[in-house]
TIDO-901508 format. One record per residue: y, x, z of N, C-alpha, C in turn; residue in one letter. Coordinates in steps of 0.2 Angstrom, whole numbers, plus 2048, in hexadecimal, padded with zeros to 3 digits. Layout:
BEGIN
YXZYXZYXZA
...
This chain:
BEGIN
7BC8757F97C38767F87C78737FEM
7CB8788017CF8768077D6873804R
7D886E8077DE86B8057E486F808S
7EA86F8047F08728067F386E80BS
7F286780B7F686380F7F2862816L
7EC8648167E886381C7EA868822L
7EC8668277EE86A82D7E886D830P
7E78738327E28768367E387483ED
7E386E83F7E586C8467DF868849L
7DD8698507D88658537DA85E853P
7E085C8537E38558537E885484EE
7E884E84B7ED84D8467F2848849W
7F98498467FE8448487FD83F842T
80183984380083483E803837837E
80883B83780A83E83180584382ED
8018468327FC84A82F7F784682CD
7F584182F7F083C82C7F2839826A
7F98378267FB8348207FB83881AR
7FD83F81B7FD8448167F5844813L
7F18458177EA8468157E783F812V
7E983A8147E68338117EA83280BL
7F083480A7F38348037F08387FED
7EE83E8007EB8437FC7E48407FAE
7E083D7FF7DA83A7FE7DA8347F9W
7DF8307F97E082B7F57E282D7EDR
7E68327ED7E78357E67E18397E3R
7DC83B7E87D783F7E57D283A7E1S
7D18347E37CD82F7DF7C68307E2G
7C58347E77BE8357EA7BD8307F0Q
7B682F7F27B582C7F87B78307FET
7B882D8037BA8308097B583680BI
7AE83480A7A983980C7A983F807A
7AA83E8017AB8437FC7B18487FDA
7B68447FF7BD8488007BC84C806F
7B984980B7B884D8127B4853811A
7AE85280D7A985780C7AC85D808R
7B085B8037B38607FF7B8865803D
7BB8628087C086580C7BE867813R
7B88678147B586981B7B8865820D
7B985F81F7BC85A8247B7855827M
7B985282C7B584D82F7B784682CS
7B28438287B383C8257B483782BA
7B18378307B38328357BA832838P
7BD8388387C48398397C8835834R
7C783682E7CA8338297CA82B829L
7C382982A7C282282B7C681F831Y
7C68238367CA82083C7D282083AW
7D48258377DC8258367DD81F830W
7D981E82C7DA8198277DA81282AR
7D681182F7D680B8327DC80A837R
7DF81083A7E480F83E7EB80F83BR
7EC8128367F38138337F580C830L
7F180882D7F480282A7F87FE82FP
7F67FE8357F97FB83B8007FE83CK
80080483C80780783D80B806837A
80980683180C80682B80F7FE82AV
80B7F982D80D7F282C8147F182FA
8177F583481D7F48378237F6832A
8217FA82D8267FC8288277F6822A
82D7F582082D7F081B8297F2814P
8257ED8128217EE80C8257ED806A
82A7E980682E7E78008357E6802M
83A7E67FE8417E58008437DF7FCS
8487DC7FE84B7D67FB8517D87F7L
8527D47F18587D67ED85B7CF7ECV
8627CF7EB8667C97EA8637C57E4P
8637BE7E58607BA7E08657B57DEA
8657B27D88697AD7D68657A77D4K
8667A27D686279C7D58667987CFI
8627977CA8647947C486078D7C3V
8647887C28607817C18607807BAT
85A77E7B885977C7B18557767B1R
8547737AB85176C7AA84976E7ABS
8477737A983F7757A983E7787B0E
8387797B183677C7B88397847B8A
83B7867BD83E78C7BE8387917BFA
8397977BD83479D7BD8367A17C3A
8317A37C78327A87CC8307AF7C9V
8347B47CA8327BB7C88317BF7CEV
82C7C37CF82B7C77D482A7CE7D1I
82F7D37D382F7D97D082D7DE7D5R
8277E27D48257E77D88287ED7D7L
8287F27DD82B7F87DC8287FC7D6P
8227FB7D481F7FF7CF8227FD7C8S
8267F77C88297F57C28257EF7BFG
8207ED7C281C7E77BF8207E17C1V
8207DC7BD8237D67BE81E7D07BDA
81E7CC7C281A7C67C281E7C07C2I
81D7BC7BC8217B67BB81D7B07BCE
81F7AC7C081C7A57C28207A07C0I
81E79C7BB8227967B88207907BCA
82578D7BF8247877C381F7887C9G
81F78E7CC81B78E7D281D78B7D8G
8197897DC81B7867E281D78B7E7S
82178A7EC82278F7F181C7927F5P
81778D7F68117907F980D7947F5S
80D7937EE80A7987E980D79F7E9L
81479E7E98187A57E98167A97EFV
8167A57F58157A87FC80E7AB7FCA
8097A87F98027AA7F98027B17F5A
8057B17EF8057B77EB8087BD7EEI
80E7BB7F18127C17F580E7C37FAV
80A7BF7FE8067C18048007C5801S
7FD7C37FC7F87C77F97FA7CE7F6E
8007CE7F38037D57F18047D97F7I
8077D77FD8087DB8038017DD806E
7FC7D98067F67DB8097F27E0805R
7F37E07FE7F07E57FA7F37EB7F9S
7FA7EC7FC7FE7F27FB7FB7F7800S
């Protein structure tokens, strides 16, 4: 099955590679199976998959929103809202715990 997004070019641009890798991720297949089904080179996909995260890292992974600090007698809760709508609430978390969670979320995105 030939991909409609796959350019028939001897060399890919970063945009070409992003399109193909996005299609691969949506397919749920291994890279080897995806490449085989589309008559592609699996090593080319592995190479681009390793290369692109470095280029993507320059783009902001998350955005900041205005925050209001409210003091209460009990420990304050920190709420991290992800673009997907998921909210993570941490009651009384230390700044280092919150930083570790945010760092892990960024790493796994």
